C-alpha positions in Angstrom: 0.6 -39.5 -60.9 2.5 -36.3 -61.3 6.4 -36.1 -61.1 6.3 -34.6 -58.1 4.9 -37.6 -56.5 7.5 -39.5 -58.6 10.2 -37.5 -56.2 8.3 -38.0 -53.1 8.4 -42.0 -53.7 12.3 -41.4 -54.7 12.6 -39.1 -51.5 11.2 -41.2 -49.0 12.4 -45.0 -50.6 16.3 -43.0 -50.0 15.4 -41.5 -46.4 14.4 -45.3 -45.6 17.5 -46.7 -47.3 19.9 -44.3 -45.4 18.6 -45.3 -42.3 19.0 -48.5 -43.2 22.0 -48.3 -43.3 22.8 -46.3 -40.3 21.2 -48.4 -38.3 23.4 -50.9 -39.2 26.2 -49.2 -37.9 27.7 -49.4 -34.3 27.6 -46.4 -32.5 24.8 -44.4 -33.8 22.0 -42.7 -32.1 19.8 -44.5 -33.4 16.7 -42.6 -32.1 17.7 -40.1 -33.7 17.9 -42.0 -37.3 14.6 -43.5 -36.7 13.1 -40.0 -35.7 14.2 -38.0 -38.7 13.0 -41.0 -40.8 9.2 -40.4 -39.2 9.3 -37.2 -39.9 10.1 -37.1 -43.3 8.2 -39.7 -43.7 5.0 -37.7 -42.8 6.6 -34.3 -44.7 6.3 -37.0 -47.7 2.8 -38.4 -47.0 1.4 -35.2 -46.2 3.1 -33.8 -49.9 1.3 -36.7 -50.8 -1.9 -36.9 -49.7 -3.8 -36.9 -53.4 -2.4 -40.5 -54.1 -4.8 -43.5 -52.6 -3.4 -45.8 -50.2 0.5 -43.7 -50.2 -0.4 -41.2 -47.8 -2.0 -44.0 -45.3 1.1 -46.2 -46.1 3.0 -43.2 -45.0 1.2 -42.3 -41.5 1.0 -46.2 -40.5 4.5 -46.4 -41.0 5.8 -43.5 -39.0 3.2 -42.9 -36.7 3.1 -46.8 -36.0 6.9 -48.2 -36.7 9.3 -45.5 -36.9 8.2 -43.1 -33.9 7.8 -45.4 -31.7 10.9 -47.7 -32.5 12.3 -44.1 -31.9 11.0 -44.2 -28.9 12.6 -47.5 -27.7 15.8 -46.8 -28.5 16.0 -43.6 -26.8 18.0 -42.6 -25.6 20.4 -45.4 -27.0 19.2 -49.3 -26.2 21.3 -50.8 -23.1 22.1 -54.2 -22.4 20.0 -54.8 -19.5 16.5 -53.8 -22.3 18.1 -54.8 -25.2 15.6 -58.0 -25.7 13.0 -56.6 -24.7 13.6 -53.4 -27.3 14.0 -56.0 -30.0 10.9 -58.1 -28.8 9.0 -54.4 -28.7 10.2 -53.6 -32.1 8.6 -57.1 -33.8 5.5 -56.0 -32.1 5.0 -53.1 -33.7 6.0 -54.3 -36.7 3.8 -56.4 -37.0 1.1 -54.6 -35.6 2.0 -51.8 -38.7 1.1 -54.7 -40.6 -2.2 -55.4 -39.4 -3.6 -52.3 -39.4 -2.1 -52.1 -42.8 -3.9 -55.7 -43.7 -7.0 -55.3 -42.7 -9.6 -54.1 -45.2 -11.4 -51.2 -45.0 -8.9 -49.6 -42.0 -10.5 -51.3 -39.6 -7.7 -52.4 -37.7 -5.2 -48.9 -37.5 -7.8 -48.0 -34.7 -6.5 -51.4 -32.4 -3.4 -51.3 -33.7 -3.1 -47.6 -32.2 -4.3 -48.4 -29.1 -2.0 -51.4 -29.1 1.2 -49.4 -30.2 0.3 -46.9 -27.8 -0.3 -49.1 -24.9 2.9 -50.9 -25.7 5.2 -48.2 -26.0 4.0 -47.1 -22.1 4.3 -50.3 -21.0 8.0 -50.1 -22.3 9.2 -47.0 -21.0 7.6 -47.7 -17.4 9.6 -51.3 -17.7 12.9 -49.1 -18.3 11.8 -46.0 -15.6 11.7 -48.9 -13.2 15.1 -50.1 -13.7 17.2 -47.0 -13.9 19.2 -45.1 -12.0 17.3 -41.5 -11.4 20.0 -39.9 -13.8 19.1 -42.7 -16.6 15.5 -41.3 -16.0 15.3 -37.7 -16.7 15.9 -38.0 -20.3 12.9 -40.3 -20.0 11.0 -37.5 -18.2 12.0 -35.5 -21.0 10.8 -37.9 -23.7 7.4 -38.0 -21.9 7.1 -34.1 -22.0 7.8 -34.6 -25.2 5.0 -37.1 -26.4 2.8 -35.1 -24.1 2.3 -31.9 -26.3 1.5 -33.2 -29.4 -1.3 -35.5 -27.8 -3.0 -32.4 -25.7 -2.8 -30.5 -29.2 -4.0 -33.0 -31.5 -6.8 -33.6 -28.4 -7.5 -29.8 -28.1 -7.7 -29.3 -31.5 -10.3 -32.4 -32.2 -12.3 -30.6 -30.0 -12.5 -27.1 -30.6 -11.8 -26.3 -34.5 -10.2 -29.3 -37.1 -9.2 -29.3 -40.0 -8.1 -26.1 -40.5 -4.8 -24.8 -41.9 -4.1 -23.1 -38.0 -4.6 -26.5 -36.8 -2.7 -28.6 -39.0 0.0 -25.9 -38.9 -0.4 -26.1 -35.4 -0.2 -29.9 -34.9 3.2 -30.0 -37.6 4.8 -27.7 -34.9 3.4 -29.7 -32.2 4.6 -32.8 -34.1 8.5 -31.3 -33.7 8.0 -30.8 -29.5 9.7 -34.3 -29.2 12.4 -34.1 -31.4 13.4 -31.1 -29.0 12.5 -32.6 -25.7 14.7 -35.8 -26.7 17.4 -33.7 -27.5 17.6 -31.5 -24.4 16.5 -34.9 -22.7 20.3 -36.4 -24.0 22.8 -33.2 -24.0 21.2 -31.0 -20.9 18.9 -33.0 -19.1 19.4 -31.0 -15.8 18.9 -27.3 -17.1 15.6 -28.0 -16.2 13.6 -29.7 -13.6 11.3 -31.8 -16.4 9.5 -33.1 -12.9 8.5 -29.8 -11.8 7.3 -29.3 -15.9 5.3 -32.6 -15.4 3.6 -31.1 -12.5 2.9 -27.9 -13.2 1.5 -28.6 -16.8 -0.6 -31.7 -15.2 -1.6 -28.7 -12.2 -2.2 -26.3 -15.2 -4.3 -29.0 -17.4 -6.2 -30.2 -14.8 -7.6 -26.2 -13.6 -8.3 -25.2 -16.7 -10.2 -28.4 -17.7 -12.2 -27.7 -14.0 -12.5 -23.7 -14.8 -13.9 -25.1 -18.3 -16.2 -28.1 -16.9 -17.6 -25.0 -14.5 -18.5 -23.0 -17.0 -20.3 -25.8 -19.0 -21.6 -27.1 -16.1 -23.5 -23.4 -15.3 -24.2 -22.3 -18.6 -25.8 -25.9 -19.0 -27.9 -25.6 -16.0 -28.9 -22.0 -16.5 -29.7 -23.3 -20.3 -31.7 -26.0 -18.8 -33.4 -23.6 -16.1 -35.2 -21.4 -18.1 -35.2 -22.9 -21.1 -33.1 -20.6 -23.0 -29.5 -20.0 -23.9 -27.9 -17.7 -20.6 -27.5 -13.8 -22.3 -24.4 -12.4 -23.3 -24.0 -10.5 -19.7 -25.0 -13.6 -17.6 -22.7 -15.9 -19.8 -19.7 -13.1 -19.1 -20.7 -13.3 -15.2 -20.0 -16.5 -15.0 -16.8 -16.8 -16.9 -15.4 -14.4 -14.7 -16.2 -16.4 -11.7 -14.8 -19.2 -13.2 -12.2 -17.2 -13.8 -11.5 -16.0 -10.5 -11.7 -19.2 -9.1 -8.9 -20.6 -11.1 -6.2 -19.3 -8.9 -7.3 -20.6 -5.8 -8.1 -24.1 -7.2 -4.7 -24.3 -8.7 -2.7 -23.6 -5.7 -5.3 -26.2 -3.6 -4.6 -28.5 -6.6 -0.6 -28.1 -6.2 -0.2 -28.3 -2.5 -2.2 -31.6 -3.1 -0.2 -32.9 -5.7 3.0 -32.0 -3.5 1.4 -33.9 -0.5 0.6 -37.2 -2.7 4.0 -37.1 -4.6 6.3 -35.5 -1.9 4.7 -35.9 1.6 3.4 -33.0 3.9 5.1 -29.6 3.6 5.5 -28.4 7.0 4.7 -24.9 8.1 7.0 -21.9 7.2 6.9 -20.2 10.5 7.0 -23.5 12.5 10.3 -24.2 10.3 11.9 -21.0 10.8 11.4 -21.1 14.6 12.6 -24.7 14.5 16.0 -23.8 13.4 16.6 -19.9 14.6 15.6 -22.1 18.2 18.7 -24.5 18.5 22.3 -23.9 18.2 24.1 -22.1 15.7 27.5 -22.7 16.2 27.4 -26.4 14.4 27.2 -25.4 10.6 26.3 -29.2 10.0 24.0 -29.3 12.7 22.3 -26.0 11.3 22.3 -27.3 7.9 20.7 -30.7 8.8 17.8 -28.9 11.0 17.1 -26.4 8.2 16.7 -30.0 5.7 14.5 -31.6 7.9 12.3 -28.4 9.0 11.7 -27.7 5.4 12.0 -31.5 3.4 14.6 -30.0 1.5 17.0 -32.6 -0.4 20.7 -30.3 0.3 21.4 -27.6 2.3 25.3 -26.3 1.8 27.2 -23.6 3.4 29.6 -22.4 0.3 32.7 -20.4 1.0 35.5 -19.3 -1.5 34.6 -21.8 -4.4 34.0 -24.6 -1.6 31.7 -25.9 1.2 32.2 -25.8 4.5 29.7 -27.7 5.5 26.9 -29.6 3.4 24.1 -32.0 4.1 21.6 -34.2 2.0 23.1 -35.8 -1.0 23.6 -32.6 -3.9 21.1 -31.9 -6.5 21.5 -30.1 -10.1 19.5 -27.5 -9.5 20.0 -25.5 -6.3 19.2 -22.1 -5.0 21.5 -19.5 -3.5 21.1 -17.0 -0.7 23.7 -14.7 0.5 25.0 -14.7 4.2 26.3 -11.1 4.6 29.8 -12.7 5.7 32.9 -12.0 2.8 31.2 -13.9 -0.8 29.5 -16.9 1.7 26.5 -18.5 0.9 23.9 -21.2 1.6 23.0 -23.3 -0.8 19.6 -25.7 -1.0 18.2 -27.9 -3.2 15.1 -27.6 -5.3 12.8 -30.6 -3.9 12.0 -33.2 -6.6 9.3 -31.8 -8.9 9.8 -28.0 -7.7 11.0 -25.1 -10.2 11.5 -23.4 -7.5 11.0 -22.6 -3.9 7.6 -20.8 -2.5 8.2 -17.2 -1.0 7.2 -18.5 2.0 10.6 -21.6 2.1 12.4 -18.2 0.2 11.9 -15.8 2.8 12.6 -18.4 5.7 15.9 -19.3 4.2 16.9 -15.9 3.6 16.0 -15.3 7.6 18.0 -18.2 8.5 20.7 -17.3 5.9 20.8 -13.7 8.0 21.5 -15.2 11.2 23.8 -17.7 9.5 25.6 -14.9 9.0 26.1 -13.2 12.1 27.3 -15.8 13.5 30.0 -17.2 10.6 30.9 -13.2 11.4 31.4 -14.0 15.3 33.0 -16.9 14.9 35.7 -15.3 12.4 36.1 -12.7 15.0 36.7 -15.2 17.3 39.1 -16.6 15.5 41.0 -13.5 14.5 40.8 -12.8 18.4 42.4 -16.0 19.2 45.1 -15.9 17.0 46.2 -11.8 17.9 46.6 -13.6 21.7 48.2 -16.9 20.5 50.5 -14.1 18.5 50.4 -11.7 20.9 52.0 -15.2 23.7 54.3 -16.0 21.9 55.8 -12.7 21.1 55.5 -11.9 24.8 57.3 -15.5 25.1 60.1 -14.8 22.5 60.6 -11.2 24.3 61.1 -12.8 28.0 63.4 -15.7 26.5 65.4 -12.2 25.6 65.5 -11.1 28.6 66.1 -13.6 30.2 69.5 -14.3 27.9 70.3 -10.9 28.4 70.0 -11.1 32.6 71.9 -14.1 32.6 74.4 -13.0 29.9 74.7 -9.7 30.9 73.8 -8.6 34.6 74.5 -11.9 36.2 78.2 -12.4 34.9 78.3 -7.9 35.7 77.2 -8.6 39.7 79.4 -11.9 39.8 82.6 -10.0 39.1 81.5 -7.6 41.5 81.3 -9.8 44.2 84.6 -11.6 43.2 86.1 -8.2 43.3 84.5 -7.1 47.0 86.0 -10.4 47.6 89.8 -9.6 46.5 89.7 -6.2 48.0 88.6 -8.3 51.4 91.6 -10.3 50.8 93.9 -7.0 50.4 92.6 -5.3 53.2 92.6 -8.2 55.9 94.6 -7.1 59.7 92.5 -3.4 58.2 89.7 -1.3 60.1 87.3 -3.3 61.3 84.4 -1.0 59.7 86.2 -1.7 56.1 86.0 -5.3 56.8 82.0 -4.8 57.5 81.6 -3.0 55.4 83.0 -5.2 52.5 80.8 -8.0 54.1 77.4 -6.4 53.5 78.6 -5.5 50.0 79.0 -9.0 49.4 76.1 -10.0 50.8 74.2 -8.1 48.6 75.8 -8.6 45.5 75.0 -12.5 46.3 71.5 -11.4 47.1 70.8 -9.9 43.9 72.7 -12.7 41.8 70.2 -15.1 43.4 67.2 -12.8 42.6 68.6 -12.8 38.8 68.7 -16.2 39.1 64.9 -16.4 40.0 63.9 -14.1 37.6 65.6 -16.1 34.8 64.0 -19.2 36.2 60.3 -17.6 36.1 60.8 -15.9 33.0 62.1 -19.1 31.3 63.7 -22.1 32.7 66.7 -22.5 31.8 66.7 -26.3 31.6 64.4 -26.1 28.9 66.5 -24.3 26.3 69.7 -26.7 27.7 67.5 -30.2 27.7 64.5 -29.4 25.5 60.9 -30.6 27.0 61.3 -33.7 27.3 65.2 -33.5 29.0 63.5 -31.1 31.6 60.1 -32.7 32.6 62.8 -36.1 33.1 65.3 -33.6 35.5 61.5 -32.7 37.4 60.9 -35.9 37.9 64.1 -37.2 39.0 63.5 -34.2 41.6 60.0 -35.2 42.9 61.1 -39.4 42.4 60.3 -41.1 45.7 61.4 -44.5 47.0 57.5 -45.4 46.6 57.3 -43.6 44.0 57.3 -44.7 40.0 57.2 -41.5 37.3 56.6 -42.6 33.6 57.3 -40.3 30.9 55.5 -41.1 28.0 56.8 -37.6 25.8 56.2 -37.8 21.8 59.2 -37.6 19.7 57.9 -34.1 18.4 57.2 -32.6 21.9 60.8 -30.9 21.8 59.5 -29.1 18.1 57.4 -26.4 20.2 56.6 -22.6 20.0 58.3 -21.1 23.2 54.9 -20.1 25.1 53.5 -23.8 24.6 56.8 -25.3 25.3 56.6 -23.2 28.5 53.2 -23.7 29.6 53.4 -27.3 29.2 56.5 -27.3 31.2 54.3 -25.5 34.0 51.8 -27.7 33.7 53.5 -31.0 34.1 55.4 -29.6 37.0 53.2 -28.3 39.0 51.1 -31.9 38.8 53.7 -33.6 39.6 54.2 -32.2 42.8 51.0 -32.4 43.6 51.3 -36.3 43.2 54.5 -36.5 45.1 53.3 -34.2 47.7 49.5 -34.9 48.3 48.5 -38.1 47.4 49.3 -42.0 47.6 50.2 -42.9 44.2 52.4 -45.7 43.7 53.4 -44.5 40.0 52.3 -41.2 38.6 52.5 -41.1 34.4 53.1 -38.0 32.2 52.2 -38.3 28.9 53.0 -35.3 26.5 51.2 -35.6 22.7 50.9 -33.6 19.3 46.8 -33.5 18.3 47.2 -31.5 14.8 47.8 -27.9 15.8 47.5 -28.8 19.3 49.1 -30.7 22.0 48.1 -32.3 25.2 49.2 -33.1 28.3 48.6 -35.3 30.6 49.6 -36.1 34.6 47.5 -38.9 35.5 48.0 -41.1 39.3 46.6 -44.3 40.6 45.7 -42.8 43.9 42.4 -44.5 43.9 41.7 -42.7 47.1 41.2 -39.5 45.2 37.8 -40.6 44.2 36.2 -40.4 46.8 37.9 -36.8 47.9 36.7 -33.5 46.3 39.1 -31.7 44.1 39.0 -27.8 45.7 41.0 -25.7 43.3 44.0 -24.0 45.3 47.0 -21.7 44.0 48.4 -24.6 41.6 45.0 -25.7 40.2 44.6 -21.9 39.2 47.4 -21.3 38.1 47.3 -24.2 35.8 44.0 -23.5 34.8 45.7 -19.6 34.0 48.2 -21.0 31.8 46.3 -22.9 29.6 43.6 -20.3 29.4 46.3 -17.6 28.4 47.0 -19.4 25.1 43.3 -20.4 23.9 43.4 -23.5 25.9 41.8 -25.4 28.8 42.1 -27.5 31.1 40.5 -30.6 33.3 41.2 -31.8 36.7 39.7 -34.0 39.4 39.3 -37.4 40.5 38.5 -40.3 38.0 38.2 -44.3 39.1 41.9 -45.2 38.8 42.9 -41.8 40.3 43.8 -38.3 39.8 43.9 -37.1 36.4 44.7 -33.6 35.1 44.6 -32.9 31.3 45.7 -29.6 29.5 45.2 -28.8 26.0 47.0 -26.6 24.2 46.9 -24.7 20.8 50.1 -24.4 18.8 49.1 -22.1 16.3 
């Protein structure tokens, strides 16, 4: 044994000692430590290939102990499987000891088979008990273990023992470490299940095409008794190449259906989504998910979700809605790396429809806000005009009337013609004062400014109260702090409804309810006239005026009989 071999043994011993020290500490990623030890052991085994027994011992230690133990400890042992991990580790060490103890290496193959079976069973056991987030690192681990297995199988079939295959095998042995790191650090960088599905489909398709080529070539050779010519082999290879894409598509759809169920027809899905109403974003997103079998769908605007359906997924695809910066966000199905072209076209079409709907809703909201602002400005202007008429023109006319009275008193006993003219002037001034008062009341009832909405309604109820009629007021404490337009509309609607109930029904009790519901004011007037149930309410001037007052503010009014009596309900926006 030359000095290089001694150095290799010392390095391997030092690595194992260091691993033992690290594994004794808490908080250490045992999988990474064991994997590093396995890599160093394999390297030392390659360097000591000429030493009898040492290379084999290194390979057995790395392949049957350190590597599988790294898999068992990945990503980290948990309380759920701690005892199972320890038992599996003990069995691995026992298998390695059996493989080394059996003479002439006869126990290596059975021990390797047992270790592989034990690792598979252990991974399956953990996979079944982990949450979806905890399973992602294990899927990456399976990918990492599958790559060197496939490479080893392929190189053993095609050509074995060349420097190229040895280098390829060493590179493949480094893939598990990379996949394990990705599984711990960035398990959601790509859907690992999609990689597994794609790799399986590609591998099976290549195998099928190769089997087809071998079958056809062998059949021709058996039939003709000689090997096919190069041209014939080229034609067979071209036919296999042409069959590759359809076969791959067929296999992919079959695997999709087996794993995730039958996918819907994109055109039928588009018709189903576009055929329903698009006004409710939540309902539209639910139809999109149901039609295309998607796990998640949302409308994203201004850095937040306006509406969503389903559970968020780590991998999504965005489709612009052509409205501001809104996007239609959909989650990829489990096992999909991307959406199919047909699904993408359907979602792009739906996104354009949603964009138009969102734009129409935005315009309608702006129109409603503008109308409310205009109505509020008009009501404020009417309040100012009422104040000017009441405080300016009204006193002026009253002063003129008083002056006429004074002149009449001074002219007493004078010309009868002068007295008649003064009386006429007094009547005209009184009529003008009455008109001013009526205009002032029509513009805005003075009682609203004097008593507030609650007091004004109470005063009107007192005026309309009969001996056999009780009016119950239920006005919320925040009903007096309302915009001028909503305040006037609520007062007019309540006044008209009370008047109708007092004059046209046999009610014993009328209940007035005024409450603030968020950004809306709800006004309700109900009576207990059971006889109104059988009578049809024909809209007259009163109902029509109430309807118009509610619609002027962008609200709505419902009026009609109920099993317990008549009811008038108005919902008035305050914004």
